[in-house]
ROVEXVEX-398699 format. One line per 3 residues: for each residue x, y, z of C-alpha. Coordinates in Angstrom, 2 decimals, padded with zeros to 5 digits. Example, Ala and Ser with C-alpha at 12.3 -4.5 7.8 and 13.67 -1.06 7.14 Angstrom:
! residues 2
012.30/-004.50/007.80; 013.67/-001.06/007.14
//
This chain:
! residues 63
109.26/101.92/172.42; 109.83/105.20/170.57; 108.52/106.02/167.23
111.87/106.06/165.58; 113.19/101.99/167.44; 109.41/101.41/165.62
109.93/102.12/162.41; 113.74/100.74/162.60; 111.80/097.47/163.20
109.46/098.02/160.95; 112.04/098.41/158.08; 114.08/095.69/159.28
111.23/093.06/159.16; 110.61/094.51/155.70; 114.26/094.23/154.35
113.97/090.52/155.67; 110.53/089.84/154.07; 112.08/091.00/150.92
115.19/089.05/150.96; 113.88/085.74/152.18; 113.55/083.94/148.67
112.18/080.07/146.87; 115.15/078.27/146.94; 114.89/075.19/144.64
117.05/071.72/144.62; 116.96/069.27/141.84; 118.58/066.38/140.71
120.91/066.21/137.81; 120.08/064.99/134.07; 123.12/062.81/133.71
125.08/060.32/136.69; 127.98/061.68/138.43; 131.31/060.75/137.76
133.77/059.81/139.79; 137.31/059.31/138.91; 139.61/057.66/140.84
143.37/057.46/139.85; 144.89/055.43/142.43; 148.49/053.67/142.19
148.74/050.66/145.12; 152.70/050.28/145.20; 152.94/047.17/147.64
156.80/046.19/148.72; 157.30/042.77/151.02; 160.45/042.27/153.05
161.14/039.02/154.44; 164.20/037.82/156.30; 164.41/034.09/157.23
166.49/032.56/160.05; 169.40/030.22/159.52; 167.84/027.16/160.21
164.84/028.02/157.57; 167.59/029.37/154.95; 169.59/025.35/155.82
166.47/023.44/155.42; 165.19/025.13/152.63; 169.01/023.95/151.36
168.29/020.84/152.08; 165.15/020.03/150.71; 164.30/022.86/147.68
161.17/021.15/146.25; 159.61/022.25/150.01; 158.40/025.34/148.60
//
């Protein structure tokens, strides 16, 4: 290696050492609140065949 390459490596190592910092992670004092506004809409579609309609009309108290 030449002196300029060694000098460049030395400078890069110094910059890397100077830029390494300390990171602190701590829990928040208040609980995390998540608001979920959910609308659920359900539509029920039903079809009865002719025999079922006739049975219901013949015996309305069955259901």
